[in-house]
Backbone bond lengths (Angstrom), bond angles and torsions (degrees), N, CA, C in turn:
res aa  C-N    CA-C-N  psi(-1)  N-CA   C-N-CA  omega(-1)  CA-C   N-CA-C  phi
1 X - - - 1.471 - - 1.588 106.79 -
2 X 1.240 116.47 132.41 1.497 120.71 174.67 1.563 107.97 -82.81
3 X 1.323 115.96 133.24 1.419 119.30 -174.85 1.575 107.87 -123.45
4 X 1.390 118.88 167.23 1.445 121.46 -171.45 1.555 112.78 -55.59
5 X 1.314 121.15 -30.85 1.471 120.78 -177.90 1.546 111.64 -71.57
6 X 1.301 115.45 -12.86 1.489 119.99 -175.96 1.502 114.15 100.63
7 X 1.352 115.13 -12.62 1.473 119.38 177.46 1.523 110.76 -66.98
8 X 1.334 115.72 155.32 1.473 121.49 166.52 1.479 107.75 -107.80
9 X 1.378 114.22 114.07 1.497 119.31 -179.46 1.520 110.60 -90.04
10 X 1.263 115.95 149.38 1.473 122.38 -175.32 1.493 110.57 -101.96
11 X 1.264 116.70 173.83 1.487 122.29 -178.27 1.457 113.29 -58.59
12 X 1.358 118.50 -37.00 1.443 120.66 177.96 1.580 111.48 -61.61
13 X 1.359 114.73 -34.03 1.429 118.20 178.14 1.536 111.99 -73.12
14 X 1.274 117.37 -43.12 1.504 119.81 177.64 1.536 111.02 -64.94
15 X 1.354 116.72 -37.50 1.473 118.90 176.15 1.526 111.56 -65.66
16 X 1.319 118.23 -32.06 1.424 122.04 174.65 1.487 111.48 -68.55
17 X 1.338 120.43 -41.59 1.392 123.90 175.45 1.512 114.93 -60.46
18 X 1.371 111.56 -35.83 1.506 116.33 176.32 1.489 109.88 -63.59
19 X 1.333 115.65 -38.12 1.479 117.55 178.88 1.545 109.64 -70.84
20 X 1.320 119.71 -37.07 1.452 122.32 171.89 1.446 112.55 -51.41
21 X 1.319 115.00 -47.61 1.482 118.89 179.73 1.489 113.18 -71.01
22 X 1.272 120.19 -39.37 1.453 125.04 -179.70 1.554 109.89 -62.84
23 X 1.221 117.05 -43.33 1.492 123.65 -174.93 1.539 112.41 -94.04
24 X 1.335 118.41 0.87 1.435 126.22 -179.90 1.547 111.43 57.40
25 X 1.343 113.95 42.27 1.458 118.48 171.32 1.527 111.35 -62.71
26 X 1.332 115.76 -32.69 1.492 121.51 169.21 1.567 104.40 -123.73
27 X 1.371 109.42 140.26 1.447 114.64 -176.66 1.575 108.42 -133.25
28 X 1.307 113.22 140.85 1.483 119.12 176.73 1.522 108.88 -109.62
29 X 1.280 121.63 131.06 1.421 124.23 -179.61 1.534 107.50 -134.68
30 X 1.336 116.69 144.29 1.469 121.75 177.31 1.566 109.31 -66.16
31 X 1.351 115.65 -36.68 1.460 119.02 177.57 1.547 106.01 -84.28
32 X 1.309 118.97 121.62 1.506 117.23 -171.86 1.572 111.66 -74.08
33 X 1.316 113.13 156.66 1.454 124.27 177.53 1.505 107.51 -91.13
34 X 1.314 116.22 141.80 1.516 121.04 168.40 1.521 107.98 -85.08
35 X 1.353 115.01 123.22 1.500 122.28 -179.16 1.555 108.51 -93.26
36 X 1.308 113.98 164.13 1.498 121.59 176.40 1.495 111.73 -57.60
37 X 1.369 117.66 -31.95 1.417 122.83 -178.30 1.548 113.00 -70.55
38 X 1.341 116.91 -13.10 1.416 122.63 179.92 1.496 115.36 98.66
39 X 1.350 117.41 -5.95 1.472 121.47 178.00 1.507 106.83 -94.57
40 X 1.372 112.66 163.80 1.468 120.18 175.39 1.560 107.45 -104.13
41 X 1.391 113.48 147.20 1.446 119.85 179.86 1.466 109.49 -144.76
42 X 1.351 116.66 143.90 1.450 120.88 175.47 1.504 112.53 -78.75
43 X 1.330 116.63 -13.66 1.503 118.47 178.85 1.530 110.59 -115.86
44 X 1.311 115.45 130.67 1.447 118.86 177.63 1.489 110.38 -122.47
45 X 1.327 118.73 139.81 1.442 128.69 174.85 1.442 111.63 -95.59
46 X 1.311 122.00 116.76 1.428 124.37 -175.90 1.564 111.62 -94.03
47 X 1.321 119.14 -97.25 1.426 117.93 -176.62 1.525 110.47 84.75
48 X 1.222 117.37 36.27 1.486 121.01 178.67 1.518 107.01 -119.80
49 X 1.308 118.04 -118.55 1.520 119.71 -178.63 1.529 111.23 -63.19
50 X 1.357 119.46 -24.42 1.410 122.12 176.39 1.514 110.78 -61.27
51 X 1.358 118.12 -28.14 1.447 123.21 179.29 1.533 108.04 -91.22
52 X 1.350 117.28 -54.47 1.437 119.14 -170.86 1.554 114.09 -71.64
53 X 1.309 117.48 -18.68 1.501 120.62 175.10 1.486 113.33 -80.48
54 X 1.364 116.54 -8.33 1.533 120.14 -175.68 1.564 106.31 -130.55
55 X 1.366 112.19 92.34 1.495 115.36 -175.09 1.467 115.12 -60.11
56 X 1.363 118.61 -36.41 1.457 120.40 179.24 1.554 111.77 -62.27
57 X 1.304 117.02 -41.53 1.419 121.32 176.01 1.510 111.66 -66.47
58 X 1.339 117.15 -43.75 1.431 121.05 178.95 1.607 109.76 -60.91
59 X 1.316 115.35 -38.68 1.438 120.82 -179.97 1.556 110.67 -61.35
60 X 1.386 113.68 -46.04 1.462 117.54 -178.31 1.543 110.46 -65.57
61 X 1.289 115.05 -38.30 1.530 117.36 176.06 1.515 109.72 -60.67
62 X 1.298 113.41 -43.71 1.500 116.55 178.80 1.489 113.82 -59.02
63 X 1.335 116.47 -35.41 1.461 118.59 178.79 1.471 114.43 -67.02
64 X 1.353 116.90 -37.06 1.473 118.01 176.69 1.497 112.54 -71.32
65 X 1.352 117.00 -33.49 1.471 121.57 171.90 1.487 112.35 -61.26
66 X 1.307 116.64 -46.57 1.512 121.66 177.13 1.549 108.78 -55.43
67 X 1.291 117.05 -51.68 1.474 119.62 -175.83 1.510 111.37 -61.76
68 X 1.331 117.95 -38.45 1.469 122.00 179.10 1.532 109.75 -67.19
69 X 1.327 117.66 -43.03 1.479 118.97 179.92 1.514 110.19 -66.97
70 X 1.309 118.83 -46.56 1.484 120.47 178.15 1.420 111.35 -57.74
71 X 1.361 116.96 -43.31 1.497 116.92 178.17 1.490 114.38 -61.62
72 X 1.335 115.11 -38.31 1.471 120.23 179.36 1.489 111.65 -65.79
73 X 1.338 116.67 -41.58 1.471 121.96 -179.87 1.527 110.39 -62.38
74 X 1.387 116.11 -43.63 1.476 119.65 178.76 1.537 110.05 -62.58
75 X 1.331 117.71 -43.95 1.482 121.41 -179.26 1.539 111.58 -62.18
76 X 1.352 116.00 -37.72 1.423 120.41 179.82 1.575 112.85 -77.76
77 X 1.361 116.03 -14.73 1.437 119.60 -173.36 1.464 111.39 67.64
78 X 1.295 120.86 31.44 1.474 123.77 -175.44 1.509 110.59 -100.20
79 X 1.324 118.97 121.66 1.467 121.53 -175.20 1.520 111.65 -99.57
80 X 1.384 118.66 5.72 1.446 119.90 178.17 1.525 109.77 -73.21
81 X 1.335 114.29 169.52 1.457 119.52 177.41 1.519 110.61 -78.26
82 X 1.296 121.41 125.90 1.423 123.46 179.25 1.567 108.32 -68.26
83 X 1.333 117.35 135.58 1.508 120.52 176.46 1.501 107.17 -131.58
84 X 1.314 113.80 117.43 1.477 119.70 -174.16 1.546 110.93 -94.20
85 X 1.306 113.14 133.83 1.502 121.68 179.69 1.562 105.81 -120.30
86 X 1.316 115.28 108.10 1.476 118.83 -178.20 1.502 110.37 -77.34
87 X 1.319 116.04 142.00 1.473 119.22 177.37 1.573 106.13 -84.97
88 X 1.307 114.97 122.76 1.454 118.78 -173.82 1.539 110.76 -66.65
89 X 1.370 114.14 145.57 1.454 123.01 0.36 1.572 111.45 -101.40
90 X 1.301 118.62 -25.44 1.440 121.43 -173.25 1.561 112.44 -67.38
91 X 1.285 116.58 -28.88 1.505 116.94 -179.66 1.506 113.37 -74.24
92 X 1.337 118.88 -22.48 1.456 119.38 -177.46 1.472 115.32 -62.42
93 X 1.331 121.80 -46.71 1.486 119.94 175.68 1.500 112.98 -67.25
94 X 1.286 119.80 -29.37 1.407 122.90 176.42 1.547 111.95 -65.55
95 X 1.330 117.44 -42.32 1.475 119.63 174.95 1.499 110.08 -65.53
96 X 1.247 118.83 -38.43 1.493 124.64 178.87 1.514 109.27 -61.93
97 X 1.317 114.41 -46.16 1.466 121.33 -175.13 1.503 109.91 -66.69
98 X 1.331 118.05 -41.12 1.492 121.56 -179.59 1.504 109.39 -66.78
99 X 1.378 118.67 -40.71 1.464 120.19 178.40 1.507 110.73 -64.80
100 X 1.327 118.00 -45.66 1.441 121.95 -178.77 1.497 113.43 -59.61
101 X 1.321 116.05 -40.83 1.464 119.87 -175.91 1.549 113.12 -75.77
102 X 1.370 113.22 -10.91 1.481 115.30 178.21 1.596 113.09 -83.20
103 X 1.244 114.48 -8.11 1.458 119.98 -178.36 1.504 111.11 -60.05
104 X 1.347 116.01 134.39 1.436 119.44 177.93 1.567 109.20 92.97
105 X 1.305 117.71 -5.74 1.513 117.62 179.47 1.527 106.39 -95.92
106 X 1.343 112.85 174.25 1.495 118.05 179.17 1.523 110.59 -79.12
107 X 1.361 117.44 -12.91 1.486 121.14 -179.58 1.456 108.44 -128.30
108 X 1.306 117.15 87.39 1.506 122.37 -178.73 1.503 109.99 -77.23
109 X 1.331 115.80 134.89 1.431 123.87 -178.99 1.521 107.32 -100.91
110 X 1.337 118.41 136.70 1.387 122.99 172.05 1.555 114.50 -107.53
111 X 1.266 119.19 173.91 1.474 117.47 177.85 1.570 111.76 -144.94
112 X 1.279 116.67 161.99 1.447 123.01 172.66 1.514 108.84 -134.04
113 X 1.336 115.06 164.15 1.485 121.26 -172.45 1.512 107.42 -108.73
114 X 1.308 115.77 130.40 1.502 120.64 168.76 1.474 110.70 -100.44
115 X 1.310 115.34 134.08 1.535 119.72 -179.57 1.506 109.55 -82.05
116 X 1.343 112.35 157.72 1.455 117.42 172.99 1.517 110.33 -78.77
117 X 1.336 115.53 -33.36 1.467 119.64 177.73 1.553 105.82 -140.14
118 X 1.375 114.76 151.55 1.467 118.68 177.86 1.519 108.54 -79.28
119 X 1.382 110.08 156.76 1.497 119.76 179.04 1.504 108.69 -85.90
120 X 1.394 115.29 149.95 1.438 118.72 172.52 1.542 113.30 -107.39
121 X 1.365 116.65 18.62 1.410 122.15 -179.87 1.529 110.75 -144.33
122 X 1.304 116.19 163.74 1.451 119.92 179.22 1.502 113.91 71.25
123 X 1.344 117.82 178.96 1.456 119.61 -175.73 1.502 115.29 -83.38
124 X 1.348 114.99 -14.90 1.509 117.81 -174.32 1.478 109.61 -104.30
125 X 1.351 115.81 90.60 1.458 121.14 -178.46 1.459 116.07 -113.70
126 X 1.367 114.91 18.53 1.417 120.47 178.18 1.503 112.94 -89.21
127 X 1.373 116.45 170.93 1.452 118.05 179.67 1.562 112.58 -73.74
128 X 1.371 114.70 -32.63 1.485 120.54 -177.12 1.498 109.24 -113.08
129 X 1.310 116.16 141.01 1.498 121.48 -175.66 1.569 110.74 -80.34
130 X 1.251 116.12 71.36 1.456 118.94 177.57 1.518 113.37 151.21
131 X 1.319 116.65 145.30 1.484 117.41 -179.12 1.517 108.30 -79.00
132 X 1.329 116.20 148.61 1.485 120.13 -179.83 1.548 111.70 -69.51
133 X 1.284 116.58 147.43 1.459 123.47 173.22 1.526 105.63 -137.06
134 X 1.336 117.15 85.06 1.459 120.58 -171.57 1.519 111.08 -72.42
135 X 1.337 122.36 -13.75 1.453 122.98 173.99 1.431 110.44 -77.90
136 X 1.295 121.44 -33.84 1.466 125.54 -174.67 1.552 110.54 -89.72
137 X 1.366 117.11 -41.12 1.433 120.12 -169.25 1.559 111.76 -118.41
138 X 1.364 110.87 146.57 1.424 117.47 166.16 1.500 107.24 -105.20
139 X 1.351 119.34 111.61 1.431 122.01 -172.10 1.563 110.15 -85.63
140 X 1.338 113.24 135.91 1.468 121.50 178.70 1.493 108.48 -120.54
141 X 1.324 118.20 132.81 1.456 119.70 164.92 1.482 111.62 -85.38
142 X 1.314 115.70 139.28 1.508 119.13 -175.17 1.562 107.44 -129.69
143 X 1.348 112.35 134.01 1.486 117.30 176.07 1.517 109.34 -142.76
144 X 1.332 113.20 161.86 1.513 118.48 -176.80 1.474 110.64 -77.85
145 X 1.337 119.75 -34.69 1.455 120.81 -172.47 1.522 110.45 -149.94
146 X 1.325 117.94 157.78 1.453 122.72 173.27 1.502 107.93 -133.11
147 X 1.317 115.19 130.35 1.500 124.27 172.78 1.472 109.46 -111.50
148 X 1.372 117.41 -74.84 1.449 119.54 178.51 1.536 110.85 -109.95
149 X 1.357 114.82 1.19 1.510 117.27 178.49 1.465 117.31 82.16
150 X 1.316 119.79 2.11 1.449 122.72 -170.91 1.492 110.65 -64.25
151 X 1.349 120.44 -46.14 1.474 120.38 -179.67 1.553 114.14 -60.99
152 X 1.327 116.56 -26.40 1.450 119.41 178.86 1.526 109.15 -76.20
153 X 1.317 117.51 -35.51 1.452 121.95 178.67 1.572 108.82 -70.88
154 X 1.272 119.65 -40.30 1.393 123.28 175.50 1.539 111.85 -62.83
155 X 1.287 118.30 -41.53 1.489 122.43 178.26 1.530 109.17 -66.91
156 X 1.298 119.39 -37.32 1.482 119.64 177.87 1.486 110.62 -63.83
157 X 1.331 119.99 -35.52 1.418 121.48 176.74 1.531 113.93 -63.90
158 X 1.342 113.26 -37.24 1.488 119.44 175.79 1.518 112.36 -68.15
159 X 1.338 116.09 -37.89 1.489 118.41 178.22 1.560 107.08 -65.35
160 X 1.309 117.75 -39.46 1.461 118.75 -176.61 1.545 109.84 -66.94
161 X 1.344 116.73 -34.76 1.472 119.57 178.23 1.504 110.30 -62.24
162 X 1.320 118.15 -36.19 1.440 125.72 -178.38 1.517 113.02 -84.54
163 X 1.313 120.17 1.67 1.428 122.37 -179.31 1.472 117.56 84.09
164 X 1.357 116.48 12.07 1.489 120.19 178.01 1.529 108.68 -78.64
165 X 1.347 116.29 165.29 1.463 118.78 -177.74 1.541 112.09 -58.77
166 X 1.353 118.05 153.75 1.410 123.86 -179.24 1.547 109.11 -76.50
167 X 1.313 113.79 176.62 1.460 119.29 -173.39 1.540 114.24 -51.85
168 X 1.337 114.07 -43.61 1.445 118.58 -172.86 1.505 110.66 -63.63
169 X 1.403 120.74 -21.77 1.466 122.50 -179.73 1.502 110.57 -106.33
170 X 1.403 119.55 11.10 1.428 119.62 -176.82 1.534 110.59 -123.23
171 X 1.363 117.28 104.19 1.434 117.41 176.91 1.584 110.01 -64.74
172 X 1.385 111.16 158.75 1.473 116.71 177.59 1.539 106.11 -124.47
173 X 1.290 115.39 138.27 1.478 121.88 172.85 1.489 109.79 -115.52
174 X 1.324 115.84 124.86 1.453 124.20 177.24 1.500 109.66 -115.97
175 X 1.339 117.97 122.72 1.428 120.39 179.56 1.507 112.45 -66.81
176 X 1.407 115.72 -48.66 1.464 120.63 179.89 1.497 109.07 -131.64
177 X 1.308 114.18 121.68 1.514 123.20 175.29 1.481 109.74 -94.68
178 X 1.327 117.72 123.20 1.428 123.57 178.73 1.558 112.88 -74.66
179 X 1.309 114.68 -6.56 1.442 122.97 173.22 1.568 112.40 64.48
180 X 1.329 112.65 36.06 1.523 117.03 -176.91 1.498 109.19 -112.83
181 X 1.316 118.75 21.68 1.465 118.90 175.09 1.503 113.11 103.05
182 X 1.295 120.50 -3.49 1.430 125.31 -174.44 1.556 109.58 -62.10
183 X 1.326 116.73 -46.96 1.466 121.13 178.63 1.494 112.89 -61.46
184 X 1.329 115.65 -46.41 1.510 118.91 179.71 1.510 110.25 -65.60
185 X 1.345 118.64 -35.17 1.458 119.21 177.10 1.531 112.56 -66.05
186 X 1.355 116.80 -39.06 1.438 119.72 178.01 1.540 110.35 -61.87
187 X 1.274 118.48 -42.36 1.432 120.45 177.61 1.518 112.73 -66.34
188 X 1.284 116.48 -37.14 1.471 120.56 176.34 1.551 110.89 -64.80
189 X 1.298 115.83 -31.08 1.466 120.86 -176.81 1.485 113.51 -85.99
190 X 1.323 118.18 -1.23 1.480 117.73 174.20 1.533 117.40 123.62
191 X 1.361 117.60 -15.27 1.459 118.25 174.79 1.549 108.57 -69.10
192 X 1.327 113.54 141.00 1.449 119.99 -175.56 1.502 111.64 -98.10
193 X 1.353 116.52 -26.41 1.430 120.04 -176.56 1.574 110.62 -140.11
194 X 1.293 117.31 122.68 1.460 122.95 177.62 1.591 106.39 -129.98
195 X 1.340 111.84 112.75 1.443 119.32 177.03 1.544 112.94 -93.03
196 X 1.259 118.47 119.81 1.455 124.21 177.22 1.548 107.41 -105.04
197 X 1.342 115.09 123.88 1.461 119.69 178.62 1.547 110.32 -79.99
198 X 1.281 118.41 -49.92 1.467 119.64 178.17 1.597 109.25 -138.76
199 X 1.349 113.66 148.94 1.397 121.95 171.00 1.546 110.35 -92.15
200 X 1.333 116.59 144.29 1.407 120.47 -178.92 1.577 115.68 -58.18
201 X 1.313 112.56 -43.90 1.453 116.87 -178.88 1.514 111.19 -65.90
202 X 1.361 121.10 -32.12 1.410 124.03 174.74 1.525 111.76 -63.47
203 X 1.323 115.58 -40.89 1.478 119.91 179.56 1.509 111.23 -66.04
204 X 1.338 116.64 -49.99 1.453 120.23 -178.50 1.520 111.00 -63.93
205 X 1.322 118.33 -34.84 1.435 121.69 178.48 1.525 107.97 -62.88
206 X 1.344 117.62 -53.88 1.504 118.76 177.67 1.462 114.33 -57.42
207 X 1.352 117.10 -42.28 1.517 118.11 179.62 1.529 109.94 -62.03
208 X 1.356 117.79 -34.49 1.450 117.95 179.54 1.572 109.73 -74.40
209 X 1.289 119.15 -36.87 1.464 124.43 178.29 1.516 108.61 -63.67
210 X 1.308 118.33 -36.71 1.441 121.09 178.43 1.548 113.92 -79.96
211 X 1.325 116.50 -1.70 1.424 118.80 -177.37 1.519 119.08 74.97
212 X 1.362 114.26 17.28 1.402 121.68 -179.32 1.510 114.10 -93.60
213 X 1.291 116.08 -25.89 1.473 121.36 173.70 1.559 107.98 -129.59
214 X 1.342 117.38 148.24 1.458 120.11 178.53 1.608 109.05 -66.89
215 X 1.296 113.97 142.19 1.461 119.99 179.77 1.520 112.38 -57.96
216 X 1.311 116.76 -27.76 1.489 120.09 -179.97 1.526 111.65 -62.10
217 X 1.344 117.69 -25.89 1.419 120.45 179.83 1.515 111.37 -64.15
218 X 1.348 117.56 -38.16 1.465 121.14 -179.51 1.532 109.77 -61.60
219 X 1.387 115.96 -39.19 1.462 116.47 179.81 1.506 111.47 -68.66
220 X 1.320 117.33 -38.66 1.487 122.29 179.50 1.583 110.27 -64.36
221 X 1.295 114.68 -39.82 1.463 119.00 -178.70 1.548 108.92 -67.18
222 X 1.311 114.26 -39.22 1.469 117.36 178.64 1.522 110.53 -64.25
223 X 1.292 116.40 -40.32 1.487 119.02 178.51 1.507 110.59 -62.79
224 X 1.339 119.62 -42.91 1.454 124.62 176.35 1.510 112.21 -57.34
225 X 1.318 115.49 -44.97 1.429 120.82 -176.45 1.550 109.95 -67.18
226 X 1.291 119.00 -40.34 1.465 122.68 177.37 1.494 112.92 -67.72
227 X 1.368 113.63 -34.48 1.494 117.00 -174.67 1.546 112.76 -77.96
228 X 1.300 117.21 -21.71 1.463 121.08 -177.14 1.520 111.81 -131.60
229 X 1.333 115.62 98.45 1.434 120.95 177.29 1.572 105.66 -121.58
230 X 1.415 109.10 140.79 1.479 115.09 -170.28 1.557 113.86 -114.03
231 X 1.299 115.72 9.78 1.457 119.89 177.63 1.506 110.33 -138.72
232 X 1.358 117.94 140.22 1.436 119.64 -179.39 1.522 112.68 -76.89
C-alpha cells in the first residue's frame, strides 16, 4: 500500500497496524491528551500494557525493531553487537522485544534497562544496569514515540553520566514519529543516526483505508502536525 510518506508498506506492516488498532496501541479521543512536550493531541501512542499484555503483538513489534536495527547496523558498517536501551517506561519492553526476536539469527541483539530514577542503596546506583563496553556493543536508544525529542535528549544525558557513548555515537530508534520536528531536533542536537520505523500519518492513513478509523482523523492529525513543529 502506498502511504503519504511515499513508502510502500507491505502486508506485514498493515497486519501490524491492525493489531495496533485492536489493542489500542494508538488511541484517538475527542478530548485531547496532554503530551510531555506540552501540547495537546487527539491521538496518543501507548505501548504499555496494550503491548505487554498481548505477546503475539509484542513479538511482531519486536520483529520490526530487529529489522530496523539490523538495517541501521549494515548502513553504518558496524560489526559490533547491537545493544538496545529502552527509554523508560514505554521503550523498555520495546528493547526487550527486539532482543528476544533476534534469537536464532546470525546477529543476536542484546538489551539493557534504564531506570526512571537512580537508587540510593546497594552497589548499582547508575542509570543503566551495566557498565558500557563500547568495543563490544553499539548502544541504541529505543522509544515508542517522538514528538519534540526531549525524552531522547534527557536519556542521552543519563547515558553520558554513566560513561556511555555520547549522542554522536548512539543511534536512536523510534517506533512512531509524530512528524512534529522531533527527529530534526535530535539531529540538530548532535545525534548522527535516528531510525524511524513508522510515521504517524502513514499509520492513520492505513487505518482509515482499512475502515478501522474514520478518514476525518487523518485530516485532524495533519492539522495538529502542522500547528505544532519543534524544529526550525
